[in-house]
C-alpha angles and dihedrals in degrees: 000000000000123000114229128189109221132177111240114202111213102220094198114125109339093003094234105114112107122205122193104233125199106210130184110210119218126240087251091060091048089057091052100046102042137227131006093251089061090050090053090056090047091049092053092047097048099038092047097047125102094178112130097172098071108168094209113139110198120222104237102168140289099284117131137174111202111230136181104268136123092213122085087195092057090049091053093048091047091053091048091051093047094050090049089051089051086059093047093246090137100163093056090038091057090051092056093045088051090053089051090052090049089051094050116013091184093058104112094188091054088061089044089055091051089053090048090054091055094048131090126281134185097278094040105035094165123046135210121253094260092060092046092053093047092045093051092048093049093047091051090047090053090055091048091050091057087065091057098046130020117247134197122266089252091054092046091052093049092048094047090052093047090053088064094052098072130051125214085233108066091192093061124099101288093196089071090064093044091054091048090050092048092050092048091049091048090053091047092050091050090061096040138059091200113136096216092050093050094048094047090047090052090051091051090055093047095049089061089059095055132085139152089291094059138254122341102192099134141054119233089264091058097254117131118255113243099266091045090052089053091049091048092053093048094048095045088051089064099035104040134057105252092222105039097025087222122132116279116239123270140307100054130174106289095213090045090056092044093052094043090055091052093045095052104034096078090057122087118314117249130023137326139090093291101035137096089254092076086077094053095097090055093045088054093047093047089051091052094044092053102030108142096211094057104027105022087228115160095192089147109187092031089054088053096048097079087064090071092065094036088058092049091051100044099255096134097159089057090049087061097044099049091048091050087057092047089049090053089052090049089055092050091050091052092045088061096043096257123133113235121211116254104344091168091051092056093050095044088051089050093051092050091050092047091052091050089048097049094247097140098167093050090050091050095048095047091044086064090047089053092054091050089055091051092046090053095048110014095163099044116109115250136150111274096019123221093260090062102036107032089102096046088112089059095049089049088056089051090052091059099038096249096147099164091052088060093051092045092056110103100160112146116220116233092238135036097251113177098212091046088059093048095048090049090055090048092052094047091048092054090045094051090050091048088057092048096254101135094173090057090052092048091051092049092049090051089052092049091049091050092049100043097075089052095057119117112245092262091066104037097097093046090047090051092055091045091055095044094049094047091047089050090050090052091049092049095047091050094051102266101115092153090058089049090057093061093048093048092047089054090049092048091049090050092049093048091052093062120104117252114282134168124256094018111259097230115062096238142008107273089212089074089063093042091053091049093054091047088054090053088056091049088243091143098162095055091043088052091054093047094051092047090051090052092048089052089059099033103033122214095355113164095220094063094035087059091048092046091053090053091048092049092049088056091057105059090159089062105035134041121227088250091057091050091049092050090058091046090050089051090051091050091049094052089047093057094112095043124116096202130060118259103239106141142015091230122013094195087071100039122087099174101061107039096105091055093066101038 
């Protein structure tokens, strides 16, 4: 990969701050852009530029919402802003809506779009005062513009609802306005079969079920809470044939697909009427609609979104490929001085998918990309943030048994993040033990134990798993495999108790390590159950398929050779893109196969 210096325009406030961004471009991007000499010219152009008024207009797709304007230019800018909003890139979205307003100051829907871009969305369900002030002003301007130019009944309904979303007092309880907006949109959708209205009404319901702790769409028994049920009905009305209940043909509403993925992904992994897999057809269609190679779309976060469902349905190679495309779009945004939404999220997702898929080199390269993003903007919100994911490169090395790589890493994070320090100690402890240095593992465990009580509440559960797994590794490496089982079971139980998050907060399923230790004790039946439980949550993953094959082979009274071979064939098939041999479900707890993957 080639390191490129890009200027990242921070779109906060007046969108004028420029941040020099060191960016590592993926092999996929190299294939698209051409030869290294061309990159050198691009590097000089971008790194040497101080232009903050780049006129680049990204191609995001063919979606349009017809509005009342006499300006084709305003219509285009409105569509650009709306599609950016569909991908949660609100800062850039607001900029395009503002350009549409400047192009046609009598365009009521252009003001409506500007208000939309200052309002809440799923990942930011409450907004700072500046957004509330700007949103109120834009909503009022939209109402005023309707007095200067007639609008359609659809537009009037959307503008009237938006007026309710923002209070004249930005310090008041903003949720009151969001509820009023959601109720008005629900009423509007009930009297309309318009696709945009239904999708925006579904989004309004979903926003009210989100907070800083994530999405709360489901009850403990898996049934949707009332507002989620309303959103599900609205979205399925625009995505499914009302008679056959099968997916409608492409192209479908991009925000509708985006929201449906979010609404279904926290449900059970896999397939079935109440599982995440019901969104797989829409994830596939969204991928095709916005594929860079065939459409030249740079829809960025929307390109990434299919990966959420691919991960929940065991399509790890596709998790990698869609996030490579999203990463390329992120790069293009930055090249033109525009701030993409969640570039770290896309790369962290990619790394997780690569690790599940056995693509060790991809995981390593994009781990470095992730760090470059965090170095460039260490205080910018992302998911996961730099404090949580700075050491993702180290945990990727652990995944593939590259112990010395962990110990050779001396990168210094740009901030003193407590959990980053603890996870680094965890990684070095596992690495030392993998190399047979028990004293190094003991020292690292002592450091983790000293740090864990000091963790802020956000990190306590992760720190608990880090300590338990490292302790288990020490027990295993010093001959106490039975003791390791209890520790790993506790860690797996802790991990399984966490609410759904994407990508998963711990770098791998702990069950894969638990199953490996059970195999070492010839406890094939329990290992069998553990690997099957992991495969129910992380479908078709090669790590647990390999372990399951070993467990089945150890139970000849239960399984035939043909059944064992079928599982091994499945493991080989899912490992088709891997660059390392599949020799263990968890290398941190396997002494016999370390050389094979070095």
